C-alpha positions as CSV (number, residue, x, y, z in Angstrom):
1,X,-27.0,36.6,-2.9
2,X,-25.7,34.2,-4.8
3,X,-25.4,30.4,-4.0
4,X,-22.2,28.0,-4.2
5,X,-22.5,25.0,-6.2
6,X,-21.4,21.5,-4.2
7,X,-20.0,19.1,-6.3
8,X,-19.9,15.4,-5.1
9,X,-18.1,12.0,-5.9
10,X,-20.2,9.5,-6.6
11,X,-20.3,5.5,-5.9
12,X,-20.7,3.1,-8.5
13,X,-24.6,3.4,-7.9
14,X,-24.6,6.8,-8.3
15,X,-25.4,7.9,-5.0
16,X,-23.4,10.8,-3.5
17,X,-20.7,9.8,-1.1
18,X,-18.1,12.9,-0.4
19,X,-18.4,16.6,-0.9
20,X,-15.9,17.7,-2.1
21,X,-16.1,21.4,-0.4
22,X,-15.5,19.7,2.6
23,X,-13.5,16.4,2.0
24,X,-10.7,16.2,-0.1
25,X,-7.7,14.6,-0.4
26,X,-4.8,16.2,1.9
27,X,-2.6,15.1,4.2
28,X,-5.0,14.0,6.8
29,X,-7.5,12.1,5.1
30,X,-8.7,9.3,2.1
31,X,-11.6,10.9,0.0
32,X,-15.2,9.2,1.7
33,X,-16.2,6.6,3.1
34,X,-13.6,3.8,2.5
35,X,-10.8,3.3,5.0
36,X,-8.9,0.7,2.8
37,X,-6.4,2.7,-0.1
38,X,-6.5,0.9,-3.6
39,X,-9.2,-1.0,-2.3
40,X,-9.8,-2.4,-6.0
41,X,-6.4,-3.2,-6.8
42,X,-6.2,-0.8,-9.3
43,X,-2.7,0.9,-8.6
44,X,0.8,-1.3,-8.8
45,X,3.5,1.2,-9.0
46,X,6.4,-1.2,-7.8
47,X,5.8,-4.1,-9.8
48,X,3.3,-2.9,-12.6
49,X,1.4,-5.8,-13.3
50,X,4.5,-8.3,-12.8
51,X,4.4,-11.8,-10.5
52,X,6.4,-12.1,-8.0
53,X,7.6,-14.6,-5.7
54,X,7.4,-13.3,-1.9
55,X,9.7,-12.3,0.9
56,X,8.7,-10.9,4.2
57,X,7.0,-7.5,3.7
58,X,7.2,-6.9,-0.2
59,X,4.0,-5.1,-1.2
60,X,1.8,-6.6,-4.2
61,X,-0.4,-3.8,-5.1
62,X,0.2,-0.6,-3.6
63,X,-0.9,-0.1,0.0
64,X,-0.8,-4.3,0.3
65,X,1.7,-5.9,1.5
66,X,2.8,-9.8,2.5
67,X,4.1,-9.9,6.0
68,X,5.7,-13.6,6.3
69,X,7.9,-15.4,9.2
70,X,6.9,-19.0,7.4
71,X,9.0,-21.1,5.4
72,X,6.2,-22.2,2.9
73,X,6.3,-19.7,-0.2
74,X,3.5,-18.2,-2.4
75,X,3.4,-15.7,-5.4
76,X,1.0,-12.9,-6.0
77,X,0.0,-10.3,-8.6
78,X,-2.8,-8.5,-9.6
79,X,-4.8,-10.1,-11.9
80,X,-3.0,-13.5,-11.2
81,X,-4.5,-16.0,-13.3
82,X,-6.8,-14.4,-15.1
83,X,-9.8,-15.0,-13.6
84,X,-12.8,-12.6,-14.5
85,X,-13.6,-10.1,-11.7
86,X,-16.4,-10.0,-10.0
87,X,-19.0,-7.2,-12.0
88,X,-18.0,-3.8,-11.4
89,X,-14.5,-4.2,-10.6
90,X,-11.4,-5.0,-13.3
91,X,-8.7,-5.8,-10.8
92,X,-8.3,-8.2,-8.1
93,X,-4.9,-9.8,-6.2
94,X,-4.1,-13.0,-6.2
95,X,-1.9,-15.0,-4.7
96,X,-1.0,-18.4,-5.3
97,X,0.7,-20.8,-2.6
98,X,4.3,-22.3,-4.3
99,X,5.6,-24.2,-1.4
100,X,3.5,-25.4,0.9
101,X,4.0,-26.2,4.5
102,X,1.8,-26.0,7.7
103,X,2.9,-23.2,10.0
104,X,4.0,-23.7,13.4
105,X,2.9,-22.0,16.3
106,X,5.0,-19.0,16.0
107,X,4.9,-18.7,12.2
108,X,2.4,-16.6,9.6
109,X,2.0,-15.7,6.4
110,X,-0.3,-12.4,6.2
111,X,-1.7,-10.1,3.5
112,X,-2.4,-6.5,4.8
113,X,-2.6,-3.4,5.0
114,X,-1.9,-0.6,7.5
115,X,-4.2,2.6,7.9
116,X,-2.7,5.9,8.4
117,X,-4.3,7.1,12.4
118,X,-4.2,10.3,11.0
119,X,-7.3,8.5,8.7
120,X,-8.9,7.3,11.7
121,X,-9.3,10.0,14.2
122,X,-13.1,10.0,13.9
123,X,-13.6,6.9,14.9
124,X,-12.9,7.2,18.9
125,X,-11.5,4.2,19.2
126,X,-10.3,3.4,22.8
127,X,-12.8,5.9,24.3
128,X,-16.6,5.6,25.4
129,X,-17.4,6.9,22.0
130,X,-16.3,4.1,20.1
131,X,-17.8,3.9,16.8
132,X,-18.4,0.9,14.8
133,X,-17.2,-0.3,11.2
134,X,-17.8,-3.0,8.8
135,X,-15.7,-4.5,6.6
136,X,-17.0,-5.5,3.3
137,X,-15.0,-8.0,0.2
138,X,-14.9,-10.4,-2.5
139,X,-13.3,-12.8,-2.0
140,X,-12.4,-16.3,-4.2
141,X,-10.5,-19.6,-3.3
142,X,-10.0,-23.2,-4.9
143,X,-10.4,-24.0,-1.0
144,X,-13.3,-24.0,0.8
145,X,-13.6,-23.7,4.5
146,X,-13.2,-21.1,7.1
147,X,-10.7,-18.4,6.8
148,X,-9.9,-15.8,9.2
149,X,-8.4,-12.1,9.5
150,X,-8.1,-9.6,11.7
151,X,-8.1,-5.9,12.8
152,X,-5.1,-4.8,15.3
153,X,-4.0,-1.7,16.8
154,X,0.3,-0.6,15.7
155,X,1.1,-2.0,19.3
156,X,0.0,-5.1,18.5
157,X,-1.7,-5.5,21.9
158,X,-5.3,-5.5,21.1
159,X,-6.9,-7.4,18.3
160,X,-10.7,-8.0,17.1
161,X,-10.3,-11.9,15.1
162,X,-13.2,-11.5,12.1
163,X,-13.7,-15.1,10.2
164,X,-16.0,-15.3,7.0
165,X,-16.8,-18.6,4.7
166,X,-16.0,-19.6,0.7
167,X,-18.7,-22.1,0.2
168,X,-17.6,-22.5,-3.5
169,X,-14.3,-23.0,-4.6
170,X,-13.4,-20.8,-7.7
171,X,-16.5,-18.7,-7.3
172,X,-16.5,-14.6,-6.1
173,X,-17.8,-13.8,-2.8
174,X,-18.8,-11.3,-1.1
175,X,-18.8,-10.8,2.4
176,X,-19.1,-8.8,5.3
177,X,-18.6,-7.9,8.8
178,X,-19.5,-5.6,11.1
179,X,-17.4,-4.7,14.0
180,X,-17.7,-2.8,17.6
181,X,-15.8,-0.2,17.6
182,X,-12.5,-0.6,20.7
183,X,-13.5,1.1,23.7
184,X,-10.2,0.5,25.5
185,X,-6.8,-0.1,24.1
186,X,-4.0,2.9,22.5
187,X,-5.4,3.5,19.0
188,X,-2.8,6.0,17.2
189,X,-4.3,8.9,15.6
190,X,-1.3,11.1,14.3
191,X,1.0,9.8,10.6
192,X,1.7,6.3,12.1
193,X,-0.1,2.5,12.0
194,X,-3.8,3.7,13.1
195,X,-5.1,0.0,12.2
196,X,-3.7,-2.7,11.1
197,X,-6.3,-4.3,8.6
198,X,-4.8,-8.3,8.4
199,X,-5.9,-11.5,5.7
200,X,-4.6,-14.4,7.0
201,X,-2.7,-16.6,4.5
202,X,-1.5,-19.1,6.8
203,X,-0.9,-18.7,10.9
204,X,-0.1,-20.7,13.8
205,X,-2.0,-21.7,16.7
206,X,0.5,-18.0,18.7
207,X,-1.8,-16.1,16.4
208,X,-5.3,-17.6,16.7
209,X,-8.1,-17.2,18.9
210,X,-11.7,-17.2,19.0
211,X,-13.7,-14.5,16.5
212,X,-16.0,-11.6,17.2
213,X,-14.7,-9.6,20.1
214,X,-11.9,-7.6,21.4
215,X,-9.4,-9.3,22.9
216,X,-5.4,-8.2,24.3
217,X,-3.0,-9.4,22.3
218,X,-1.4,-10.1,19.4
219,X,-4.6,-12.3,16.8
220,X,-4.0,-12.1,13.5
221,X,-6.8,-15.3,12.4
222,X,-9.7,-17.7,13.5
223,X,-8.8,-20.9,15.3
224,X,-9.2,-24.2,12.9
225,X,-9.3,-22.1,9.8
226,X,-8.3,-22.8,6.2
227,X,-4.6,-22.1,5.3
228,X,-3.6,-21.4,2.0
229,X,-0.2,-21.7,2.4
230,X,-0.4,-25.9,3.2
231,X,-1.6,-26.8,-0.1
232,X,0.5,-26.2,-3.1
233,X,-0.8,-24.9,-5.7
234,X,-4.0,-23.4,-3.9
235,X,-4.7,-19.7,-5.1
236,X,-7.0,-17.1,-3.3
237,X,-7.8,-13.8,-5.1
238,X,-9.5,-10.8,-3.6
239,X,-10.8,-6.8,-4.4
240,X,-13.1,-4.3,-3.5
241,X,-12.1,-4.4,0.2
242,X,-14.2,-1.8,1.8
243,X,-13.6,-0.3,5.7
244,X,-16.6,2.2,6.8
245,X,-18.3,3.7,9.5
246,X,-21.3,2.3,10.4
247,X,-23.2,-1.4,10.9
248,X,-24.0,-1.7,7.2
249,X,-22.2,-2.6,4.4
250,X,-23.1,0.0,1.6
251,X,-21.6,-0.5,-2.2
252,X,-17.8,-0.5,-3.0
253,X,-16.5,3.7,-3.5
254,X,-15.1,3.8,-7.2
255,X,-13.1,7.1,-6.7
256,X,-11.2,8.3,-9.5
257,X,-8.3,6.8,-10.6
258,X,-6.2,10.7,-10.4
259,X,-7.4,10.7,-6.3
260,X,-7.1,7.1,-6.4
261,X,-3.1,7.4,-7.6
262,X,-2.6,10.5,-5.3
263,X,-3.9,8.8,-2.2
264,X,-0.6,5.9,-2.9
265,X,1.8,8.4,-3.4
266,X,1.5,9.8,-0.4
267,X,3.6,6.1,0.5
268,X,5.3,5.7,-2.1
269,X,6.5,7.3,-5.7
270,X,8.2,6.1,-8.3
271,X,9.9,7.7,-11.1
272,X,10.4,5.4,-14.0
273,X,12.0,5.6,-17.3
274,X,10.0,5.8,-20.2
275,X,10.7,6.6,-24.0
276,X,14.1,7.2,-25.6
277,X,17.6,7.4,-23.9
278,X,19.3,10.4,-22.0
279,X,16.0,10.7,-20.6
280,X,16.1,13.8,-18.2
281,X,14.7,14.0,-14.7
282,X,15.9,17.0,-13.1
283,X,18.5,19.3,-12.9
284,X,21.4,19.9,-10.1
285,X,24.4,22.0,-9.3
286,X,27.9,21.6,-8.5
287,X,28.5,21.8,-4.7
288,X,32.3,21.2,-5.1
289,X,34.9,19.1,-7.2
290,X,32.9,15.9,-6.9
291,X,29.1,16.5,-5.4
292,X,25.9,17.8,-6.9
293,X,22.8,18.8,-5.1
294,X,19.6,18.2,-6.9
295,X,15.8,18.5,-5.6
296,X,12.8,16.7,-7.2
297,X,9.0,18.3,-6.8
298,X,6.9,15.0,-5.6
299,X,3.3,14.7,-7.0
300,X,1.5,14.7,-3.4
301,X,3.2,15.5,0.0
302,X,4.6,12.7,1.7
303,X,3.7,10.8,4.8
304,X,6.8,11.8,6.6
305,X,10.3,14.0,5.8
306,X,12.6,11.4,5.8
307,X,11.6,8.5,3.2
308,X,14.1,6.2,1.9
309,X,14.8,6.0,-1.8
310,X,16.6,3.4,-4.4
311,X,17.7,3.4,-8.1
312,X,18.6,1.7,-11.0
313,X,20.3,3.3,-14.4
314,X,20.4,7.0,-13.5
315,X,23.1,8.6,-14.8
316,X,25.1,12.4,-15.2
317,X,24.7,15.1,-18.2
318,X,28.3,16.5,-18.3
319,X,28.5,18.5,-21.5
320,X,28.1,16.1,-24.3
321,X,29.5,13.3,-21.7
322,X,26.9,10.7,-20.2
323,X,28.8,9.2,-16.7
324,X,27.0,6.0,-16.1
325,X,30.2,4.5,-14.6
326,X,31.0,5.6,-11.2
327,X,28.1,7.7,-9.9
328,X,27.0,7.7,-6.4
329,X,23.1,8.0,-6.0
330,X,21.8,8.7,-2.9
331,X,19.4,10.1,-0.5
332,X,22.2,11.2,2.3
333,X,19.2,11.9,4.7
334,X,18.4,14.7,3.5
335,X,14.9,15.5,4.6
336,X,11.6,16.3,2.2
337,X,11.1,19.8,2.5
338,X,7.3,20.3,3.3
339,X,7.1,16.5,2.8
340,X,6.9,17.4,-0.8
341,X,10.6,17.9,-2.5
342,X,13.5,15.7,-1.9
343,X,17.3,16.9,-1.3
344,X,19.2,14.6,-4.1
345,X,22.8,14.1,-3.3
346,X,24.8,12.8,-6.6
347,X,28.7,12.3,-6.1
348,X,30.6,11.9,-8.7
349,X,33.9,10.4,-9.0
350,X,34.1,10.3,-12.9
351,X,34.9,12.1,-15.7
352,X,35.1,14.9,-16.5
353,X,35.4,16.9,-13.2
354,X,32.8,19.4,-12.3
355,X,32.7,22.8,-11.2
356,X,31.3,24.5,-7.8
357,X,28.1,25.9,-9.4
358,X,28.0,23.9,-12.8
359,X,24.2,23.3,-13.6
360,X,24.0,19.7,-14.4
361,X,21.1,17.4,-15.3
362,X,20.8,14.1,-14.1
363,X,18.2,11.3,-15.7
364,X,18.3,7.7,-16.9
365,X,20.2,6.1,-19.4
366,X,17.9,4.6,-21.4
367,X,14.3,4.8,-21.8
368,X,13.5,0.9,-20.5
369,X,10.8,1.0,-17.6
370,X,13.8,-1.2,-15.7
371,X,15.4,2.7,-14.4
372,X,13.9,4.4,-11.7
373,X,13.9,6.1,-8.4
374,X,11.9,5.4,-5.9
375,X,10.7,7.3,-3.1
376,X,9.3,5.3,0.1
377,X,7.2,6.7,3.0
378,X,5.1,3.3,3.7
379,X,3.9,2.9,7.3
């Protein structure tokens, strides 16, 4: 009788964490124990390491976005300030307050990750079988004091506020918070938002409450917390974010880079120009005299079959002619087939004209990374 070898992904200490024969990166699950994607801040598709000044719902590194209503502003960047990360990490996400203000009662500035419902199905939250989870992370700030965050459901009517203390300025400190599962409330377990993990950089009194218990309401941080956005030039950095089942924080699970990138691709994929001019992206065919239909095969299935798209520097290759001035490029709400193939409609109003069933190539005008097509299926 033959035996089947079972491979495993190991954590940073060499301990087996995931049997590949029963847990793989699919539409419905992450890999291993960590429910946070890109918790070591290694993937930054949108900004490619560049510093960005904030706007509401602007993504920082992959899967972490900035949500704000306050007038204060922050800049953010992967490895902002070039400080030395904690041992075992090479990346972190950093924020700096560029225009300070104290949030009014209804204002907030948040760093958050929304966890897909498919990835929390085993937690049993909202039932008597709700399991305990532990949140851990490395954090560093120019300010000391008590800071806050929360876990919330998709309806923003169930919240668990947590607090953590930074004791030494500009020093990495590891934090761990154990959270009993919520036995009430409604927790989505499909492809919508299951849990929102929030770190408050500044929240007004409407969004602050006491820590360490489940509450009805939309709470983001702890009463009396230190607000990063209230101090001009204040910095706050984070990495090694992990949310796992159990009452104890274990070592951070370092997934292989290709797997982490694929997990990010479920929510966002960018097709960026690299290399020389007239870079080919895909092929299409002439639908009629001024419309071209093309397909692009994505690397992994998207979370939804109705992503949004944006673009820059896309052109048509019409024989020896490159049409760069009159092209209109849009998804036009064509669904992604099986969440993996997007249909692209190109409206050509330029010259030369095209004929039905002509084979047409499309791509980028030049090889600069400022030219791109992005596909967004974020929560």
